[in-house]
C-alpha positions as CSV (number, residue, x, y, z in Angstrom):
1,M,1.1,-0.7,-4.3
2,R,1.4,-3.1,-2.3
3,I,-1.2,-6.2,-1.1
4,F,-1.0,-7.9,2.5
5,I,-2.8,-11.1,2.0
6,I,-5.6,-11.9,5.8
7,A,-7.2,-14.7,4.0
8,R,-8.2,-16.0,0.8
9,G,-9.7,-12.7,-1.2
10,I,-9.5,-10.3,2.1
11,H,-6.7,-7.9,1.9
12,I,-5.4,-4.5,3.1
13,Q,-3.8,-2.5,0.0
14,V,-1.4,0.5,0.3
15,T,-2.7,2.2,-2.7
16,Q,0.0,5.5,-1.3
17,Y,3.3,5.7,-0.3
18,S,5.5,9.0,-1.4
19,T,7.3,11.4,0.1
20,Y,6.2,14.6,1.0
21,S,6.2,18.1,2.3
22,D,4.5,20.3,4.7
23,D,4.3,24.0,4.3
24,K,6.7,24.8,7.7
25,G,9.9,22.9,6.2
26,R,9.0,19.6,7.0
27,S,9.4,16.4,5.1
28,G,8.3,12.6,5.8
29,V,6.2,10.5,3.5
30,E,2.4,9.7,3.5
31,I,0.9,6.8,3.4
32,K,-2.5,6.1,2.4
33,I,-4.3,2.4,3.1
34,K,-7.3,0.8,2.1
35,H,-8.8,-2.7,3.1
36,N,-12.0,-5.1,1.6
37,V,-12.6,-6.9,5.3
38,P,-16.2,-7.4,5.9
39,I,-17.5,-6.1,9.1
40,V,-18.8,-8.7,11.4
41,A,-22.0,-8.3,14.0
42,G,-20.7,-7.7,17.3
43,K,-16.9,-6.6,16.1
44,Q,-15.3,-3.0,15.1
45,L,-12.5,-3.0,12.5
46,Q,-9.9,-0.7,14.3
47,W,-6.3,0.4,13.0
48,V,-3.3,0.5,15.7
49,Q,0.2,2.0,14.9
50,T,3.0,2.4,16.8
51,V,6.0,4.6,15.9
52,S,9.9,4.2,17.0
53,S,12.2,6.9,16.5
54,N,15.3,8.5,17.4
55,G,13.3,12.0,17.2
56,G,10.1,14.0,18.0
57,N,8.0,13.3,19.8
58,S,9.8,9.9,21.1
59,K,12.5,12.4,22.1
60,A,10.5,15.0,24.2
61,C,7.9,11.3,25.7
62,K,11.2,10.0,26.4
63,M,9.1,6.4,25.0
64,M,11.3,5.2,21.6
65,T,8.3,3.3,20.7
66,R,4.8,4.5,21.7
67,V,1.4,4.3,20.2
68,D,0.4,7.0,17.7
69,P,-1.1,9.7,18.4
70,F,1.1,10.2,21.3
71,G,2.9,13.0,21.9
72,V,3.0,17.0,23.0
73,G,1.2,19.9,22.6
74,G,-2.6,19.9,21.3
75,P,-5.2,20.8,20.3
76,V,-4.6,16.3,19.8
77,N,-2.6,15.5,22.4
78,T,-4.3,16.4,25.8
79,I,-5.1,13.2,27.6
80,S,-3.2,12.1,30.3
81,L,-2.9,8.0,30.4
82,P,-2.3,6.1,34.0
83,G,0.7,4.5,34.4
84,V,2.9,6.8,31.2
85,P,4.7,8.9,33.1
86,G,6.2,12.3,31.3
87,I,4.8,15.4,29.2
88,G,3.6,12.5,26.6
89,K,-0.2,12.8,26.3
90,A,-2.7,10.0,24.1
91,D,-5.9,12.0,21.7
92,D,-8.2,9.7,23.8
93,R,-7.8,6.7,26.3
94,L,-8.3,3.6,23.6
95,P,-5.3,2.1,21.6
96,F,-6.9,3.2,18.1
97,Y,-5.3,5.3,15.3
98,W,-8.6,7.0,14.6
99,T,-10.7,8.9,17.5
100,A,-14.9,8.6,17.9
101,Q,-14.3,12.3,16.3
102,D,-12.0,11.0,14.0
103,L,-14.6,8.3,12.2
104,A,-17.7,10.6,13.0
105,G,-15.8,13.3,10.8
106,G,-15.2,11.0,8.2
107,A,-11.6,9.5,8.3
108,G,-11.6,5.4,8.2
109,P,-12.3,2.9,7.3
110,G,-9.2,3.0,5.4
111,F,-6.0,4.5,6.8
112,S,-4.3,7.5,6.3
113,D,-0.7,9.4,7.7
114,K,1.6,12.2,6.9
115,P,4.2,11.8,9.3
116,A,7.0,14.4,9.0
117,V,10.1,16.0,10.4
118,H,12.8,19.0,10.5
119,K,15.7,18.1,8.8
120,P,18.3,17.4,11.3
121,A,21.2,20.0,12.1
122,T,23.6,16.7,11.2
123,G,22.8,12.5,10.8
124,R,19.2,11.1,10.6
125,T,15.9,11.5,12.4
126,W,14.4,8.0,11.5
127,T,10.9,7.0,12.0
128,Q,9.8,3.8,11.6
129,F,5.5,2.3,11.9
130,I,4.2,-0.9,12.0
131,T,0.5,-0.3,11.5
132,A,-2.3,-3.1,12.1
133,L,-5.7,-4.1,11.4
134,T,-7.6,-5.2,13.8
135,E,-10.9,-6.7,14.5
136,V,-12.3,-5.4,18.2
137,T,-14.6,-7.1,20.2
138,G,-15.1,-5.5,23.4
139,K,-12.1,-5.2,25.0
140,D,-9.6,-7.9,22.7
141,V,-8.2,-6.4,20.0
142,H,-7.1,-9.3,17.4
143,H,-4.1,-8.2,14.4
144,L,-5.4,-9.3,11.2
145,V,-2.4,-8.2,9.1
146,A,0.2,-5.9,10.0
147,I,3.0,-3.7,8.3
148,A,6.3,-2.4,8.8
149,W,6.7,1.1,7.2
150,G,8.9,4.5,7.7
151,Y,12.1,6.5,6.7
152,D,15.0,8.5,7.4
153,R,15.0,12.6,6.9
154,M,18.8,13.1,6.3
155,S,20.7,16.6,7.6
156,D,20.8,17.7,3.6
157,G,17.0,17.2,3.7
158,T,16.3,14.4,1.7
159,V,14.2,11.8,2.5
160,R,14.8,8.0,2.4
161,V,11.9,6.2,2.2
162,A,12.0,2.6,3.7
163,P,10.2,-0.1,1.5
164,I,6.6,-1.3,3.0
165,R,7.4,-5.2,4.6
166,T,5.7,-7.6,6.9
167,P,7.0,-6.8,10.5
168,T,9.8,-9.2,12.0
169,S,7.9,-11.4,15.1
170,T,10.3,-8.9,17.3
171,E,8.7,-6.1,15.9
172,M,5.6,-7.5,16.2
173,S,6.5,-8.1,20.1
174,V,7.5,-4.3,20.7
175,H,4.1,-3.8,18.8
176,Y,2.2,-5.7,21.6
177,E,4.6,-4.7,24.5
178,V,4.1,-1.0,24.0
179,L,0.2,-1.5,23.3
180,K,-0.4,-3.5,26.8
181,T,1.5,-1.0,28.5
182,M,0.0,2.3,27.4
183,Y,-3.2,0.4,27.6
184,P,-3.1,-2.5,29.6
185,L,-6.8,-2.9,29.7
186,Y,-6.8,-4.2,26.4
187,K,-6.0,-8.0,25.6
188,Y,-4.0,-7.9,22.2
189,T,-3.7,-10.8,19.4
């Protein structure tokens, strides 16, 4: 599948990107990403993801773009974030995709996600992600590489998978701004 270069010989690779359906009537896409980035002493590798959508948790939380995971309903989304009003909640107080508990339970070092929604009564529900592998030193989060991906769920039940690509500079600006707004104690580059 797609490879996105970070430096000579160092990259992330999308190993799966396909339609997905669950047993609750929701459909979307499943993505898996691996990397070969070496770990440097004093630094952590962490995944960061923002999601934009016209439905689901974006609508419920009144935030078209938000850091993922952030939404409504437990057991995952239970932590209120200072400065982020409304009913949306985070899974912890860190801007990273995997929690410390996720990592202890075997999640990572790669990335995987299976977003899915019910078909809308009319039109489409669109969902777009910016997923980034970052190198973290204290409160400094340095983006090594980012990709854009997503899907549309159509009212006829079909899923239109968006191509995986490099995000535009405007998309990255929105990504950084949302991270700063939701998790202001960190510096993002």
